[in-house]
C-alpha positions in Angstrom: 27.4 38.4 -55.6 24.2 39.7 -54.0 21.9 37.0 -54.3 24.8 34.6 -52.8 25.0 37.1 -49.8 21.1 36.9 -49.1 21.3 33.4 -49.4 23.8 33.3 -46.7 21.8 35.3 -44.6 18.9 33.1 -44.8 20.8 30.3 -43.8 22.5 32.1 -41.1 19.0 33.3 -39.6 17.6 29.5 -39.8 20.4 28.1 -38.1 20.1 30.8 -35.2 16.4 30.1 -35.1 17.0 26.3 -34.7 19.7 27.0 -32.3 17.4 29.1 -30.2 14.8 26.2 -30.1 17.4 23.7 -29.3 18.5 26.0 -26.5 15.2 26.4 -24.9 14.4 22.6 -25.4 17.6 21.6 -23.5 16.7 24.3 -20.8 13.2 23.1 -20.5 14.3 19.3 -20.1 17.4 20.2 -17.8 14.8 22.1 -15.7 12.5 19.2 -15.2 15.2 17.0 -14.3 16.5 19.1 -11.9 13.1 20.2 -10.5 10.4 17.7 -11.5 6.8 19.0 -11.5 5.1 18.4 -8.0 1.8 16.5 -8.0 -1.2 18.5 -7.2 -3.7 17.6 -4.4 -6.0 16.1 -6.9 -3.5 13.9 -8.5 -2.1 12.5 -5.1 -5.1 12.1 -3.3 -7.8 11.3 -5.9 -8.8 7.5 -5.6 -9.4 5.2 -8.8 -13.2 3.5 -8.5 -13.6 0.6 -6.3 -14.0 -2.9 -8.1 -17.8 -3.5 -8.8 -18.9 -6.6 -10.5 -22.1 -6.6 -12.2 -23.9 -9.2 -14.2 -24.0 -6.9 -17.5 -20.4 -6.6 -17.3 -18.3 -8.2 -20.4 -19.2 -9.1 -23.9 -21.7 -11.8 -22.9 -23.3 -9.8 -20.0 -27.1 -9.6 -19.2 -28.8 -7.4 -17.1 -30.1 -8.3 -13.7 -33.7 -6.9 -13.8 -34.2 -7.7 -10.1 -31.1 -5.7 -9.3 -32.0 -2.6 -11.6 -35.6 -2.7 -10.3 -34.1 -2.2 -7.0 -31.9 0.6 -8.3 -34.6 2.1 -9.9 -36.7 2.4 -6.4 -33.3 4.0 -4.8 -33.4 6.6 -7.9 -37.2 7.3 -7.2 -36.9 7.8 -3.5 -33.4 9.0 -3.1 -32.0 11.0 -6.4 -35.1 12.0 -8.4 -35.7 14.9 -6.1 -32.4 16.6 -7.3 -31.3 14.6 -10.5 -33.2 14.4 -13.8 -33.4 11.0 -16.0 -34.8 13.4 -19.0 -33.5 11.1 -21.9 -35.5 8.0 -20.5 -39.0 7.4 -21.0 -41.3 5.6 -18.7 -42.3 3.0 -21.0 -38.7 1.8 -21.3 -39.1 0.5 -17.5 -41.1 -2.6 -19.1 -37.9 -3.7 -20.5 -36.6 -4.2 -16.8 -39.6 -6.3 -15.9 -42.5 -4.1 -14.7 -45.9 -4.7 -16.1 -47.9 -2.2 -18.1 -50.0 -1.4 -15.2 -47.0 -0.9 -13.1 -45.4 1.5 -15.6 -48.8 3.5 -15.9 -48.8 3.8 -11.9 -45.3 4.8 -11.8 -45.9 7.6 -14.5 -49.2 8.9 -12.8 -47.7 9.1 -9.2 -44.4 10.7 -10.2 -44.0 13.9 -8.1 -42.8 16.0 -11.3 -45.7 16.5 -13.9 -45.6 17.4 -17.5 -46.1 20.8 -18.3 -48.8 21.8 -20.8 -49.8 25.1 -22.4 -53.1 26.6 -22.7 -52.8 27.9 -26.4 -55.7 30.2 -26.0 -55.2 31.5 -22.6 -51.2 31.5 -22.7 -51.0 30.1 -19.5 -49.0 26.9 -18.3 -50.2 24.0 -16.6 -49.4 20.2 -15.6 -51.0 16.9 -16.3 -50.1 13.6 -15.3 -47.5 11.7 -17.2 -48.3 9.1 -19.5 -45.8 5.8 -20.1 -44.9 7.6 -23.5 -43.3 10.6 -21.7 -40.0 11.0 -21.0 -38.9 11.5 -17.0 -39.7 15.2 -16.3 -36.5 17.6 -15.9 -35.8 19.1 -12.3 -35.3 22.5 -12.2 -33.7 24.7 -9.6 -34.7 28.3 -10.5 -31.9 30.8 -10.5 -29.2 28.1 -9.4 -28.9 25.8 -12.2 -29.7 22.0 -12.1 -27.6 19.1 -11.0 -26.3 16.8 -14.1 -28.9 14.8 -15.7 -28.3 10.9 -14.9 -29.5 9.4 -17.8 -26.0 8.9 -19.5 -23.9 9.2 -16.3 -22.4 5.6 -16.3 -21.2 6.3 -19.8 -20.2 10.1 -19.2 -17.6 9.0 -16.4 -14.5 6.9 -16.5 -15.2 3.7 -14.6 -19.0 3.9 -15.2 -21.0 1.9 -12.5 -17.9 1.4 -10.4 -17.3 5.1 -10.4 -21.2 5.7 -9.3 -20.7 3.1 -6.5 -17.5 4.5 -5.4 -18.8 8.1 -5.2 -21.7 7.2 -3.3 -19.8 5.2 -0.7 -16.7 7.4 -0.8 -17.8 10.5 1.3 -15.3 11.1 4.5 -16.4 13.2 7.2 -12.8 14.9 7.5 -10.0 15.3 5.2 -6.9 13.4 5.5 -4.3 15.4 7.8 -1.6 14.5 5.4 -3.7 16.5 2.7 -4.0 19.4 4.7 -0.4 19.4 5.6 0.9 19.0 2.0 -1.5 21.3 0.5 -3.1 23.8 3.0 -4.9 25.5 0.0 -6.9 22.4 -0.7 -9.3 22.7 2.3 -12.9 21.7 1.4 -14.7 24.8 0.8 -17.8 25.5 3.1 -20.8 23.9 1.9 -18.9 21.2 0.0 -18.1 17.7 0.9 -14.8 15.7 0.7 -15.1 12.7 -1.4 -11.7 11.3 -2.9 -13.5 9.6 -5.9 -14.8 13.1 -7.1 -12.5 14.9 -9.8 -11.3 17.8 -7.4 -11.7 16.0 -4.1 -14.9 18.4 -3.1 -18.3 17.8 -4.2 -21.4 20.3 -3.6 -23.7 17.3 -3.3 -24.4 16.1 0.2 -24.4 12.4 0.9 -27.5 11.0 -0.7 -27.1 7.5 0.9 -26.9 8.4 4.9 -27.5 5.2 6.0 -29.2 1.8 5.8 -32.9 1.1 5.0 -33.5 4.4 3.4 -36.0 2.6 0.9 -37.6 -0.9 1.3 -37.1 -3.6 -1.1 -40.1 -5.8 -2.2 -37.8 -8.7 -2.7 -36.6 -8.9 0.8 -33.0 -7.6 0.0 -31.6 -5.9 2.9 -31.3 -2.0 1.8 -27.8 -1.5 3.4 -25.9 1.4 2.3 -23.5 -0.4 0.3 -26.3 -2.6 -1.3 -28.4 0.4 -2.5 -25.2 2.0 -4.0 -24.5 -1.2 -6.0 -28.3 -1.3 -7.2 -28.5 2.2 -8.3 -25.5 2.2 -10.2 -26.5 -1.1 -11.8 -29.8 1.0 -12.7 -27.7 3.8 -14.3 -25.5 1.4 -16.2 -28.8 0.2 -17.8 -30.2 3.7 -18.3 -27.3 4.7 -20.3 -27.4 1.7 -23.0 -30.7 0.0 -22.1 -30.4 -2.0 -25.6 -26.9 -3.2 -24.6 -28.3 -6.9 -24.6 -29.5 -6.4 -28.0 -26.2 -5.3 -29.2 -24.1 -8.1 -27.8 -26.8 -10.6 -29.4 -26.4 -8.8 -32.8 -22.6 -8.6 -32.4 -22.4 -12.4 -31.6 -24.6 -13.2 -34.6 -22.5 -11.1 -36.8 -19.3 -12.9 -35.3 -20.8 -16.5 -35.9 -22.0 -15.7 -39.5 -18.5 -14.6 -40.3 -17.0 -17.6 -38.9 -19.5 -19.7 -41.0 -18.8 -17.7 -44.2 -14.9 -18.3 -43.7 -15.3 -22.0 -43.5 -17.6 -21.7 -46.6 -15.4 -19.8 -48.5 -12.3 -21.9 -47.4 -14.1 -24.9 -48.4 -14.8 -23.5 -51.9 -11.3 -22.4 -52.2 -10.1 -25.9 -51.7 -12.8 -27.3 -54.4 -11.7 -24.8 -56.9 -8.1 -25.5 -56.9 -8.3 -29.4 -56.2 -5.8 -30.8 -58.6 -4.3 -27.6 -59.7 -0.6 -28.0 -59.4 1.4 -25.1 -58.0 
């Protein structure tokens, strides 16, 4: 009699637990229907990246070395004072059309040198960069360092389009509608409003402040928009410099599989020819 009573208690406890969960679920769904969650400032005013067409887009895309060289110049003259490219080496610039002599000169003239230690004296010094060296890191003692840009095109949704949009998306003032709906979303002192950034406020001042910040050797006009596109193309390349080789290998594999499929089908027809089903 007691075991039957205990089993009944177990079932009652189980049903009561299920009932409480069902009641809680019903209350949650009812609350969401009556009072749906309101979008945050970031959700409502954040912009998706602008469209950006690069020659490297798509499965058959190829890098435009002239544009990537222009983008590297923008990175060198504008971005490199704050951001590192520490996962790339100087000699990789040869893959985008720079000669060996040009790579050596770029490495030697790079403003941040390679740190070296004198083992005997226990002191640190500097030496010129070599083509085999990676780009030196940029340090800000006590405040940390801005993000390394080597893989930024892979790390951000939208890749090159995100970089282009961010660089050209700074606005001097926040929209009046934003401040009206979300008074607490005012851009903090020292930050800048950019609707393409995740939380709408970014500490980095606009790096591209106007036209002709650099001078392109190929005669291209260095407008703000053009520089943003070019540096975006460069950072797409730095994130995956072997993309063209990967595309070529993938195409070769697909062609091989198609050829092997045709051969296999031909062998199947030959082996089973004359055999009645």
